[in-house]
A tleap script that builds the chain and sets N, CA, C and O, in Angstrom:
source leaprc.protein.ff14SB
mol = sequence {
  NMET ALA ILE PHE HIE LEU SER MET GLN ASN
  ILE GLY ARG ARG PRO ASP ARG CYS PRO ILE
  GLY MET ALA ALA TYR ARG ALA GLY GLU ARG
  LEU GLU ASP PHE ASP ARG GLY LYS THR PHE
  ASP TYR SER HIE ARG SER GLY VAL LEU PHE
  ALA GLU VAL ARG LEU PRO PRO ARG GLY ASP
  PRO ARG TYR ALA ASP ARG GLN LEU ALA TRP
  ASN GLU VAL LYS ARG MET GLU ARG ARG GLU
  ASP SER ARG PHE ALA ARG GLU ILE ASN ILE
  ALA LEU PRO HIE GLU LEU GLY LEU ASP ASP
  ASN ILE ALA LEU MET ARG ASP PHE ILE ASP
  SER ARG LEU THR ALA ARG GLY MET PHE ALA
  ASP PHE ALA ILE HIE ALA PRO CASN
}
set mol.1.N position { 18.118 19.233 -3.854 }
set mol.1.CA position { 16.896 18.531 -4.170 }
set mol.1.C position { 15.700 19.397 -3.772 }
set mol.1.O position { 15.688 19.991 -2.693 }
set mol.2.N position { 14.707 19.464 -4.636 }
set mol.2.CA position { 13.510 20.276 -4.391 }
set mol.2.C position { 12.637 19.625 -3.320 }
set mol.2.O position { 12.496 18.403 -3.269 }
set mol.3.N position { 12.065 20.456 -2.480 }
set mol.3.CA position { 11.116 20.007 -1.469 }
set mol.3.C position { 9.746 20.480 -1.914 }
set mol.3.O position { 9.526 21.678 -2.094 }
set mol.4.N position { 8.820 19.537 -2.093 }
set mol.4.CA position { 7.498 19.871 -2.602 }
set mol.4.C position { 6.684 20.600 -1.537 }
set mol.4.O position { 6.690 20.231 -0.363 }
set mol.5.N position { 5.993 21.629 -1.971 }
set mol.5.CA position { 5.090 22.369 -1.090 }
set mol.5.C position { 3.964 22.940 -1.940 }
set mol.5.O position { 4.210 23.548 -2.981 }
set mol.6.N position { 2.741 22.743 -1.496 }
set mol.6.CA position { 1.584 23.357 -2.130 }
set mol.6.C position { 0.578 23.672 -1.028 }
set mol.6.O position { 0.238 22.810 -0.218 }
set mol.7.N position { 0.115 24.896 -1.008 }
set mol.7.CA position { -0.950 25.263 -0.077 }
set mol.7.C position { -1.979 26.082 -0.842 }
set mol.7.O position { -1.657 26.760 -1.818 }
set mol.8.N position { -3.211 26.005 -0.383 }
set mol.8.CA position { -4.283 26.713 -1.072 }
set mol.8.C position { -5.212 27.330 -0.032 }
set mol.8.O position { -5.487 26.741 1.013 }
set mol.9.N position { -5.687 28.532 -0.349 }
set mol.9.CA position { -6.668 29.188 0.508 }
set mol.9.C position { -7.623 30.005 -0.336 }
set mol.9.O position { -7.274 30.467 -1.422 }
set mol.10.N position { -8.828 30.177 0.173 }
set mol.10.CA position { -9.817 31.014 -0.495 }
set mol.10.C position { -9.595 32.469 -0.114 }
set mol.10.O position { -9.246 32.782 1.025 }
set mol.11.N position { -9.802 33.352 -1.084 }
set mol.11.CA position { -9.728 34.789 -0.846 }
set mol.11.C position { -11.152 35.318 -0.957 }
set mol.11.O position { -11.729 35.366 -2.044 }
set mol.12.N position { -11.699 35.708 0.165 }
set mol.12.CA position { -13.075 36.185 0.198 }
set mol.12.C position { -13.167 37.626 0.639 }
set mol.12.O position { -12.158 38.313 0.798 }
set mol.13.N position { -14.387 38.071 0.832 }
set mol.13.CA position { -14.639 39.454 1.243 }
set mol.13.C position { -14.387 39.578 2.748 }
set mol.13.O position { -15.142 39.058 3.570 }
set mol.14.N position { -13.305 40.280 3.079 }
set mol.14.CA position { -12.967 40.575 4.462 }
set mol.14.C position { -12.448 42.000 4.524 }
set mol.14.O position { -11.792 42.462 3.591 }
set mol.15.N position { -12.735 42.701 5.613 }
set mol.15.CA position { -12.291 44.099 5.688 }
set mol.15.C position { -10.777 44.264 5.681 }
set mol.15.O position { -10.273 45.300 5.246 }
set mol.16.N position { -10.049 43.266 6.152 }
set mol.16.CA position { -8.596 43.387 6.245 }
set mol.16.C position { -7.864 42.844 5.018 }
set mol.16.O position { -6.633 42.865 4.977 }
set mol.17.N position { -8.603 42.361 4.021 }
set mol.17.CA position { -7.969 41.808 2.822 }
set mol.17.C position { -8.671 42.327 1.585 }
set mol.17.O position { -9.900 42.345 1.517 }
set mol.18.N position { -7.893 42.743 0.616 }
set mol.18.CA position { -8.441 43.233 -0.641 }
set mol.18.C position { -7.757 42.471 -1.776 }
set mol.18.O position { -6.528 42.456 -1.844 }
set mol.19.N position { -8.513 41.847 -2.658 }
set mol.19.CA position { -7.879 41.071 -3.726 }
set mol.19.C position { -6.994 41.926 -4.636 }
set mol.19.O position { -6.020 41.428 -5.198 }
set mol.20.N position { -7.323 43.187 -4.780 }
set mol.20.CA position { -6.516 44.072 -5.633 }
set mol.20.C position { -5.178 44.366 -4.954 }
set mol.20.O position { -4.134 44.359 -5.607 }
set mol.21.N position { -5.207 44.618 -3.668 }
set mol.21.CA position { -3.978 44.823 -2.917 }
set mol.21.C position { -3.111 43.577 -2.897 }
set mol.21.O position { -1.887 43.655 -3.002 }
set mol.22.N position { -3.758 42.429 -2.759 }
set mol.22.CA position { -3.017 41.168 -2.762 }
set mol.22.C position { -2.363 40.927 -4.121 }
set mol.22.O position { -1.217 40.483 -4.189 }
set mol.23.N position { -3.080 41.216 -5.191 }
set mol.23.CA position { -2.519 41.041 -6.538 }
set mol.23.C position { -1.356 41.998 -6.771 }
set mol.23.O position { -0.348 41.622 -7.369 }
set mol.24.N position { -1.496 43.227 -6.300 }
set mol.24.CA position { -0.420 44.216 -6.445 }
set mol.24.C position { 0.827 43.758 -5.700 }
set mol.24.O position { 1.940 43.881 -6.213 }
set mol.25.N position { 0.647 43.233 -4.499 }
set mol.25.CA position { 1.779 42.766 -3.706 }
set mol.25.C position { 2.493 41.603 -4.383 }
set mol.25.O position { 3.718 41.598 -4.501 }
set mol.26.N position { 1.714 40.615 -4.827 }
set mol.26.CA position { 2.315 39.429 -5.428 }
set mol.26.C position { 3.026 39.740 -6.744 }
set mol.26.O position { 4.059 39.143 -7.047 }
set mol.27.N position { 2.478 40.670 -7.524 }
set mol.27.CA position { 3.071 41.005 -8.819 }
set mol.27.C position { 4.122 42.112 -8.709 }
set mol.27.O position { 4.852 42.361 -9.668 }
set mol.28.N position { 4.207 42.767 -7.574 }
set mol.28.CA position { 5.137 43.877 -7.420 }
set mol.28.C position { 4.785 45.050 -8.322 }
set mol.28.O position { 5.644 45.624 -8.991 }
set mol.29.N position { 3.485 45.395 -8.325 }
set mol.29.CA position { 2.994 46.452 -9.201 }
set mol.29.C position { 2.208 47.500 -8.411 }
set mol.29.O position { 1.992 47.377 -7.205 }
set mol.30.N position { 1.798 48.513 -9.126 }
set mol.30.CA position { 0.940 49.572 -8.582 }
set mol.30.C position { -0.448 49.380 -9.191 }
set mol.30.O position { -0.619 49.506 -10.404 }
set mol.31.N position { -1.444 49.075 -8.346 }
set mol.31.CA position { -2.814 48.852 -8.815 }
set mol.31.C position { -3.774 49.714 -8.007 }
set mol.31.O position { -3.560 49.962 -6.821 }
set mol.32.N position { -4.823 50.161 -8.663 }
set mol.32.CA position { -5.836 50.995 -8.017 }
set mol.32.C position { -7.116 50.195 -7.821 }
set mol.32.O position { -7.567 49.489 -8.723 }
set mol.33.N position { -7.689 50.315 -6.638 }
set mol.33.CA position { -8.997 49.754 -6.325 }
set mol.33.C position { -10.019 50.831 -6.682 }
set mol.33.O position { -10.139 51.830 -5.973 }
set mol.34.N position { -10.751 50.638 -7.769 }
set mol.34.CA position { -11.674 51.660 -8.264 }
set mol.34.C position { -12.795 51.952 -7.267 }
set mol.34.O position { -13.199 53.106 -7.129 }
set mol.35.N position { -13.309 50.931 -6.567 }
set mol.35.CA position { -14.398 51.127 -5.607 }
set mol.35.C position { -13.983 52.022 -4.452 }
set mol.35.O position { -14.697 52.962 -4.102 }
set mol.36.N position { -12.845 51.737 -3.866 }
set mol.36.CA position { -12.387 52.471 -2.695 }
set mol.36.C position { -11.623 53.737 -3.047 }
set mol.36.O position { -11.460 54.622 -2.208 }
set mol.37.N position { -11.153 53.826 -4.295 }
set mol.37.CA position { -10.301 54.945 -4.668 }
set mol.37.C position { -8.950 54.862 -3.988 }
set mol.37.O position { -8.307 55.880 -3.734 }
set mol.38.N position { -8.521 53.640 -3.695 }
set mol.38.CA position { -7.265 53.427 -2.984 }
set mol.38.C position { -6.239 52.821 -3.937 }
set mol.38.O position { -6.573 51.977 -4.768 }
set mol.39.N position { -4.996 53.256 -3.808 }
set mol.39.CA position { -3.915 52.736 -4.632 }
set mol.39.C position { -2.997 51.876 -3.781 }
set mol.39.O position { -2.599 52.264 -2.682 }
set mol.40.N position { -2.668 50.707 -4.302 }
set mol.40.CA position { -1.726 49.794 -3.664 }
set mol.40.C position { -0.461 49.820 -4.507 }
set mol.40.O position { -0.462 49.359 -5.648 }
set mol.41.N position { 0.610 50.354 -3.950 }
set mol.41.CA position { 1.843 50.498 -4.717 }
set mol.41.C position { 2.944 49.616 -4.136 }
set mol.41.O position { 3.533 49.929 -3.101 }
set mol.42.N position { 3.206 48.516 -4.818 }
set mol.42.CA position { 4.291 47.615 -4.440 }
set mol.42.C position { 5.331 47.549 -5.554 }
set mol.42.O position { 6.073 46.573 -5.659 }
set mol.43.N position { 5.382 48.585 -6.380 }
set mol.43.CA position { 6.324 48.599 -7.502 }
set mol.43.C position { 7.778 48.648 -7.027 }
set mol.43.O position { 8.686 48.300 -7.782 }
set mol.44.N position { 8.004 49.073 -5.791 }
set mol.44.CA position { 9.353 49.118 -5.228 }
set mol.44.C position { 9.805 47.764 -4.685 }
set mol.44.O position { 10.976 47.591 -4.348 }
set mol.45.N position { 8.885 46.804 -4.598 }
set mol.45.CA position { 9.157 45.510 -3.990 }
set mol.45.C position { 10.163 44.735 -4.825 }
set mol.45.O position { 10.035 44.653 -6.047 }
set mol.46.N position { 11.151 44.175 -4.172 }
set mol.46.CA position { 12.130 43.360 -4.893 }
set mol.46.C position { 11.764 41.881 -4.737 }
set mol.46.O position { 10.973 41.513 -3.868 }
set mol.47.N position { 12.340 41.057 -5.576 }
set mol.47.CA position { 12.133 39.621 -5.461 }
set mol.47.C position { 11.085 39.037 -6.390 }
set mol.47.O position { 10.953 37.816 -6.470 }
set mol.48.N position { 10.335 39.874 -7.096 }
set mol.48.CA position { 9.365 39.361 -8.062 }
set mol.48.C position { 10.114 39.160 -9.382 }
set mol.48.O position { 10.520 40.123 -10.032 }
set mol.49.N position { 10.286 37.910 -9.757 }
set mol.49.CA position { 11.054 37.589 -10.961 }
set mol.49.C position { 10.202 37.615 -12.224 }
set mol.49.O position { 10.698 37.926 -13.307 }
set mol.50.N position { 8.917 37.288 -12.083 }
set mol.50.CA position { 8.041 37.203 -13.248 }
set mol.50.C position { 6.599 37.264 -12.770 }
set mol.50.O position { 6.272 36.710 -11.720 }
set mol.51.N position { 5.735 37.928 -13.523 }
set mol.51.CA position { 4.302 37.972 -13.217 }
set mol.51.C position { 3.531 38.011 -14.535 }
set mol.51.O position { 3.943 38.657 -15.498 }
set mol.52.N position { 2.412 37.310 -14.551 }
set mol.52.CA position { 1.629 37.216 -15.790 }
set mol.52.C position { 0.185 36.866 -15.468 }
set mol.52.O position { -0.095 36.192 -14.477 }
set mol.53.N position { -0.724 37.328 -16.309 }
set mol.53.CA position { -2.134 36.951 -16.234 }
set mol.53.C position { -2.395 35.999 -17.393 }
set mol.53.O position { -2.093 36.314 -18.544 }
set mol.54.N position { -2.958 34.832 -17.087 }
set mol.54.CA position { -3.303 33.833 -18.110 }
set mol.54.C position { -4.826 33.803 -18.255 }
set mol.54.O position { -5.553 33.784 -17.262 }
set mol.55.N position { -5.291 33.799 -19.487 }
set mol.55.CA position { -6.727 33.835 -19.770 }
set mol.55.C position { -7.201 32.509 -20.355 }
set mol.55.O position { -6.412 31.775 -20.951 }
set mol.56.N position { -8.493 32.197 -20.187 }
set mol.56.CA position { -9.056 31.021 -20.837 }
set mol.56.C position { -8.984 31.177 -22.362 }
set mol.56.O position { -8.826 32.292 -22.859 }
set mol.57.N position { -9.096 30.078 -23.099 }
set mol.57.CA position { -8.981 30.152 -24.563 }
set mol.57.C position { -9.876 31.198 -25.218 }
set mol.57.O position { -9.452 31.849 -26.173 }
set mol.58.N position { -11.093 31.375 -24.735 }
set mol.58.CA position { -11.990 32.368 -25.335 }
set mol.58.C position { -12.205 33.556 -24.394 }
set mol.58.O position { -13.236 34.227 -24.446 }
set mol.59.N position { -11.221 33.801 -23.540 }
set mol.59.CA position { -11.320 34.903 -22.587 }
set mol.59.C position { -11.162 36.253 -23.269 }
set mol.59.O position { -10.485 36.371 -24.290 }
set mol.60.N position { -11.784 37.249 -22.703 }
set mol.60.CA position { -11.701 38.613 -23.218 }
set mol.60.C position { -10.281 39.139 -22.990 }
set mol.60.O position { -9.831 39.209 -21.846 }
set mol.61.N position { -9.570 39.507 -24.056 }
set mol.61.CA position { -8.179 39.956 -23.898 }
set mol.61.C position { -8.013 41.204 -23.035 }
set mol.61.O position { -6.908 41.489 -22.575 }
set mol.62.N position { -9.089 41.949 -22.809 }
set mol.62.CA position { -8.993 43.125 -21.922 }
set mol.62.C position { -8.577 42.718 -20.516 }
set mol.62.O position { -7.934 43.492 -19.807 }
set mol.63.N position { -8.947 41.493 -20.106 }
set mol.63.CA position { -8.672 41.052 -18.748 }
set mol.63.C position { -7.238 40.572 -18.544 }
set mol.63.O position { -6.896 40.094 -17.462 }
set mol.64.N position { -6.408 40.692 -19.554 }
set mol.64.CA position { -4.973 40.465 -19.355 }
set mol.64.C position { -4.376 41.621 -18.554 }
set mol.64.O position { -3.262 41.520 -18.042 }
set mol.65.N position { -5.122 42.710 -18.451 }
set mol.65.CA position { -4.737 43.849 -17.612 }
set mol.65.C position { -5.118 43.508 -16.168 }
set mol.65.O position { -6.299 43.442 -15.828 }
set mol.66.N position { -4.126 43.296 -15.345 }
set mol.66.CA position { -4.319 42.864 -13.955 }
set mol.66.C position { -5.262 43.805 -13.193 }
set mol.66.O position { -6.155 43.338 -12.486 }
set mol.67.N position { -5.080 45.086 -13.326 }
set mol.67.CA position { -5.910 46.057 -12.603 }
set mol.67.C position { -7.369 45.953 -13.025 }
set mol.67.O position { -8.260 45.932 -12.175 }
set mol.68.N position { -7.617 45.889 -14.310 }
set mol.68.CA position { -8.986 45.773 -14.818 }
set mol.68.C position { -9.618 44.450 -14.379 }
set mol.68.O position { -10.770 44.423 -13.947 }
set mol.69.N position { -8.871 43.368 -14.489 }
set mol.69.CA position { -9.402 42.046 -14.146 }
set mol.69.C position { -9.837 41.969 -12.681 }
set mol.69.O position { -10.947 41.525 -12.385 }
set mol.70.N position { -8.970 42.398 -11.769 }
set mol.70.CA position { -9.307 42.287 -10.349 }
set mol.70.C position { -10.404 43.259 -9.934 }
set mol.70.O position { -11.221 42.929 -9.074 }
set mol.71.N position { -10.439 44.434 -10.518 }
set mol.71.CA position { -11.541 45.352 -10.215 }
set mol.71.C position { -12.863 44.784 -10.722 }
set mol.71.O position { -13.897 44.958 -10.078 }
set mol.72.N position { -12.839 44.116 -11.854 }
set mol.72.CA position { -14.057 43.505 -12.393 }
set mol.72.C position { -14.518 42.336 -11.523 }
set mol.72.O position { -15.714 42.179 -11.279 }
set mol.73.N position { -13.583 41.523 -11.059 }
set mol.73.CA position { -13.934 40.422 -10.151 }
set mol.73.C position { -14.602 40.989 -8.901 }
set mol.73.O position { -15.639 40.493 -8.461 }
set mol.74.N position { -14.007 42.018 -8.344 }
set mol.74.CA position { -14.556 42.621 -7.129 }
set mol.74.C position { -15.927 43.250 -7.382 }
set mol.74.O position { -16.807 43.188 -6.523 }
set mol.75.N position { -16.109 43.849 -8.549 }
set mol.75.CA position { -17.387 44.470 -8.887 }
set mol.75.C position { -18.486 43.429 -9.064 }
set mol.75.O position { -19.623 43.646 -8.647 }
set mol.76.N position { -18.151 42.305 -9.677 }
set mol.76.CA position { -19.154 41.275 -9.967 }
set mol.76.C position { -19.557 40.479 -8.739 }
set mol.76.O position { -20.709 40.058 -8.627 }
set mol.77.N position { -18.641 40.269 -7.828 }
set mol.77.CA position { -18.922 39.468 -6.632 }
set mol.77.C position { -19.411 40.381 -5.520 }
set mol.77.O position { -18.605 40.929 -4.767 }
set mol.78.N position { -20.707 40.549 -5.409 }
set mol.78.CA position { -21.288 41.507 -4.468 }
set mol.78.C position { -21.775 40.878 -3.160 }
set mol.78.O position { -21.991 41.595 -2.182 }
set mol.79.N position { -21.950 39.580 -3.123 }
set mol.79.CA position { -22.467 38.942 -1.911 }
set mol.79.C position { -21.496 39.096 -0.748 }
set mol.79.O position { -20.285 39.202 -0.946 }
set mol.80.N position { -22.026 39.108 0.434 }
set mol.80.CA position { -21.194 39.238 1.634 }
set mol.80.C position { -20.224 38.061 1.780 }
set mol.80.O position { -19.105 38.228 2.265 }
set mol.81.N position { -20.658 36.874 1.357 }
set mol.81.CA position { -19.811 35.680 1.475 }
set mol.81.C position { -19.111 35.336 0.155 }
set mol.81.O position { -18.808 34.170 -0.099 }
set mol.82.N position { -18.859 36.328 -0.670 }
set mol.82.CA position { -18.212 36.114 -1.968 }
set mol.82.C position { -16.821 35.520 -1.809 }
set mol.82.O position { -16.104 35.798 -0.848 }
set mol.83.N position { -16.467 34.693 -2.784 }
set mol.83.CA position { -15.099 34.188 -2.880 }
set mol.83.C position { -14.530 34.769 -4.164 }
set mol.83.O position { -14.974 34.421 -5.258 }
set mol.84.N position { -13.561 35.641 -4.035 }
set mol.84.CA position { -12.965 36.297 -5.198 }
set mol.84.C position { -12.004 35.380 -5.942 }
set mol.84.O position { -11.937 35.402 -7.171 }
set mol.85.N position { -11.264 34.578 -5.192 }
set mol.85.CA position { -10.205 33.788 -5.826 }
set mol.85.C position { -9.765 32.672 -4.895 }
set mol.85.O position { -10.156 32.600 -3.730 }
set mol.86.N position { -8.946 31.816 -5.452 }
set mol.86.CA position { -8.203 30.828 -4.675 }
set mol.86.C position { -6.731 31.152 -4.846 }
set mol.86.O position { -6.245 31.313 -5.966 }
set mol.87.N position { -6.039 31.243 -3.747 }
set mol.87.CA position { -4.600 31.457 -3.794 }
set mol.87.C position { -3.920 30.095 -3.673 }
set mol.87.O position { -4.171 29.339 -2.735 }
set mol.88.N position { -3.067 29.804 -4.630 }
set mol.88.CA position { -2.310 28.554 -4.609 }
set mol.88.C position { -0.833 28.927 -4.520 }
set mol.88.O position { -0.309 29.641 -5.374 }
set mol.89.N position { -0.186 28.445 -3.497 }
set mol.89.CA position { 1.230 28.722 -3.273 }
set mol.89.C position { 1.994 27.428 -3.544 }
set mol.89.O position { 1.773 26.419 -2.875 }
set mol.90.N position { 2.890 27.463 -4.525 }
set mol.90.CA position { 3.630 26.270 -4.936 }
set mol.90.C position { 5.127 26.562 -4.861 }
set mol.90.O position { 5.593 27.590 -5.352 }
set mol.91.N position { 5.869 25.654 -4.246 }
set mol.91.CA position { 7.327 25.770 -4.244 }
set mol.91.C position { 7.837 25.151 -5.553 }
set mol.91.O position { 7.608 23.973 -5.826 }
set mol.92.N position { 8.519 25.953 -6.341 }
set mol.92.CA position { 9.070 25.478 -7.606 }
set mol.92.C position { 10.486 24.960 -7.396 }
set mol.92.O position { 11.199 25.445 -6.518 }
set mol.93.N position { 10.900 23.983 -8.189 }
set mol.93.CA position { 12.254 23.443 -8.009 }
set mol.93.C position { 13.316 24.467 -8.389 }
set mol.93.O position { 13.350 24.941 -9.524 }
set mol.94.N position { 14.167 24.802 -7.453 }
set mol.94.CA position { 15.198 25.798 -7.729 }
set mol.94.C position { 16.288 25.245 -8.654 }
set mol.94.O position { 17.100 26.002 -9.186 }
set mol.95.N position { 16.300 23.916 -8.841 }
set mol.95.CA position { 17.261 23.327 -9.775 }
set mol.95.C position { 16.966 23.734 -11.217 }
set mol.95.O position { 17.860 23.750 -12.063 }
set mol.96.N position { 15.707 24.062 -11.487 }
set mol.96.CA position { 15.331 24.536 -12.815 }
set mol.96.C position { 15.594 26.032 -12.902 }
set mol.96.O position { 15.566 26.726 -11.886 }
set mol.97.N position { 15.842 26.522 -14.075 }
set mol.97.CA position { 16.016 27.958 -14.272 }
set mol.97.C position { 14.670 28.659 -14.330 }
set mol.97.O position { 13.620 28.015 -14.318 }
set mol.98.N position { 14.709 29.966 -14.393 }
set mol.98.CA position { 13.486 30.766 -14.425 }
set mol.98.C position { 12.625 30.413 -15.637 }
set mol.98.O position { 11.414 30.246 -15.498 }
set mol.99.N position { 13.221 30.297 -16.807 }
set mol.99.CA position { 12.448 29.981 -18.016 }
set mol.99.C position { 11.726 28.642 -17.886 }
set mol.99.O position { 10.573 28.517 -18.300 }
set mol.100.N position { 12.396 27.642 -17.315 }
set mol.100.CA position { 11.756 26.332 -17.130 }
set mol.100.C position { 10.632 26.397 -16.108 }
set mol.100.O position { 9.598 25.754 -16.281 }
set mol.101.N position { 10.827 27.170 -15.043 }
set mol.101.CA position { 9.771 27.312 -14.043 }
set mol.101.C position { 8.572 28.076 -14.597 }
set mol.101.O position { 7.432 27.768 -14.249 }
set mol.102.N position { 8.810 29.063 -15.450 }
set mol.102.CA position { 7.705 29.767 -16.112 }
set mol.102.C position { 6.925 28.800 -16.984 }
set mol.102.O position { 5.694 28.780 -16.945 }
set mol.103.N position { 7.633 27.997 -17.771 }
set mol.103.CA position { 6.970 27.007 -18.638 }
set mol.103.C position { 6.199 25.992 -17.800 }
set mol.103.O position { 5.095 25.593 -18.173 }
set mol.104.N position { 6.764 25.574 -16.681 }
set mol.104.CA position { 6.105 24.623 -15.783 }
set mol.104.C position { 4.803 25.211 -15.240 }
set mol.104.O position { 3.775 24.534 -15.220 }
set mol.105.N position { 4.847 26.467 -14.802 }
set mol.105.CA position { 3.646 27.115 -14.274 }
set mol.105.C position { 2.597 27.350 -15.356 }
set mol.105.O position { 1.405 27.149 -15.121 }
set mol.106.N position { 3.031 27.771 -16.528 }
set mol.106.CA position { 2.066 27.975 -17.620 }
set mol.106.C position { 1.355 26.680 -17.966 }
set mol.106.O position { 0.146 26.676 -18.194 }
set mol.107.N position { 2.103 25.575 -18.008 }
set mol.107.CA position { 1.497 24.280 -18.313 }
set mol.107.C position { 0.496 23.883 -17.226 }
set mol.107.O position { -0.609 23.434 -17.532 }
set mol.108.N position { 0.881 24.047 -15.965 }
set mol.108.CA position { -0.008 23.727 -14.855 }
set mol.108.C position { -1.282 24.572 -14.916 }
set mol.108.O position { -2.389 24.046 -14.805 }
set mol.109.N position { -1.116 25.877 -15.093 }
set mol.109.CA position { -2.261 26.794 -15.122 }
set mol.109.C position { -3.171 26.502 -16.312 }
set mol.109.O position { -4.392 26.451 -16.165 }
set mol.110.N position { -2.583 26.311 -17.479 }
set mol.110.CA position { -3.401 26.083 -18.669 }
set mol.110.C position { -4.150 24.753 -18.606 }
set mol.110.O position { -5.288 24.672 -19.066 }
set mol.111.N position { -3.540 23.720 -18.053 }
set mol.111.CA position { -4.209 22.420 -18.011 }
set mol.111.C position { -5.212 22.312 -16.867 }
set mol.111.O position { -6.192 21.575 -16.979 }
set mol.112.N position { -4.989 23.031 -15.771 }
set mol.112.CA position { -5.854 22.887 -14.596 }
set mol.112.C position { -6.853 24.028 -14.405 }
set mol.112.O position { -7.911 23.828 -13.810 }
set mol.113.N position { -6.531 25.208 -14.898 }
set mol.113.CA position { -7.374 26.374 -14.598 }
set mol.113.C position { -7.985 27.006 -15.846 }
set mol.113.O position { -9.207 27.024 -15.995 }
set mol.114.N position { -7.152 27.520 -16.739 }
set mol.114.CA position { -7.714 28.233 -17.890 }
set mol.114.C position { -8.500 27.303 -18.805 }
set mol.114.O position { -9.437 27.750 -19.466 }
set mol.115.N position { -8.145 26.027 -18.861 }
set mol.115.CA position { -8.917 25.069 -19.656 }
set mol.115.C position { -10.330 24.905 -19.113 }
set mol.115.O position { -11.223 24.455 -19.830 }
set mol.116.N position { -10.537 25.269 -17.849 }
set mol.116.CA position { -11.862 25.178 -17.219 }
set mol.116.C position { -12.558 26.527 -17.137 }
set mol.116.O position { -13.547 26.679 -16.420 }
set mol.117.N position { -12.035 27.518 -17.882 }
set mol.117.CA position { -12.699 28.810 -17.974 }
set mol.117.C position { -12.275 29.838 -16.947 }
set mol.117.O position { -12.874 30.911 -16.884 }
set mol.118.N position { -11.267 29.552 -16.140 }
set mol.118.CA position { -10.813 30.497 -15.127 }
set mol.118.C position { -9.641 31.321 -15.654 }
set mol.118.O position { -8.895 30.869 -16.523 }
set mol.119.N position { -9.489 32.514 -15.131 }
set mol.119.CA position { -8.276 33.264 -15.430 }
set mol.119.C position { -7.329 33.079 -14.248 }
set mol.119.O position { -7.765 32.810 -13.128 }
set mol.120.N position { -6.051 33.224 -14.503 }
set mol.120.CA position { -5.059 33.029 -13.445 }
set mol.120.C position { -4.063 34.182 -13.470 }
set mol.120.O position { -3.582 34.590 -14.528 }
set mol.121.N position { -3.775 34.684 -12.311 }
set mol.121.CA position { -2.786 35.740 -12.128 }
set mol.121.C position { -1.675 35.106 -11.299 }
set mol.121.O position { -1.878 34.785 -10.128 }
set mol.122.N position { -0.503 34.926 -11.899 }
set mol.122.CA position { 0.556 34.262 -11.150 }
set mol.122.C position { 1.852 35.065 -11.171 }
set mol.122.O position { 2.114 35.871 -12.064 }
set mol.123.N position { 2.643 34.801 -10.139 }
set mol.123.CA position { 3.938 35.466 -10.016 }
set mol.123.C position { 4.948 34.447 -9.499 }
set mol.123.O position { 4.618 33.555 -8.718 }
set mol.124.N position { 6.171 34.604 -9.953 }
set mol.124.CA position { 7.274 33.782 -9.461 }
set mol.124.C position { 8.201 34.715 -8.690 }
set mol.124.O position { 8.632 35.754 -9.190 }
set mol.125.N position { 8.492 34.312 -7.459 }
set mol.125.CA position { 9.314 35.124 -6.575 }
set mol.125.C position { 10.663 34.452 -6.376 }
set mol.125.O position { 10.780 33.230 -6.467 }
set mol.126.N position { 11.669 35.255 -6.105 }
set mol.126.CA position { 12.997 34.729 -5.799 }
set mol.126.C position { 12.921 33.947 -4.490 }
set mol.126.O position { 12.159 34.305 -3.591 }
set mol.127.N position { 13.704 32.891 -4.386 }
set mol.127.CA position { 13.697 32.150 -3.120 }
set mol.127.C position { 14.198 33.006 -1.964 }
set mol.127.O position { 15.034 33.890 -2.155 }
set mol.128.N position { 13.696 32.747 -0.790 }
set mol.128.CA position { 14.117 33.510 0.405 }
set mol.128.C position { 15.532 33.175 0.762 }
set mol.128.O position { 16.068 33.710 1.732 }
savepdb mol mol.pdb
quit
């Protein structure tokens, strides 16, 4: 039986956290922070079953590129107290297969986030 879990936190400007590094880790990819000239390489990371960027209905298709999207978010949010993103951590029912969990997440994201003009970068990880 699935145990429900949802937690949310804001991702803001802090010296010890970089939204590009966080996105690279969650997606298990290699992304470059254009401002710092730093590369975050988590392509060797195991356990990432699926990762995708979802755009609003009239969103610019260029931002389906995770690296471009996060660098643009960081470039646009210049204030010291900027909030780059909200991280939402959801436990998916392991009784469902990967395809069903992907469909479940796409439906949640499209109805709650992209329908309101936000883009979403999500990843599904293997259970611990």
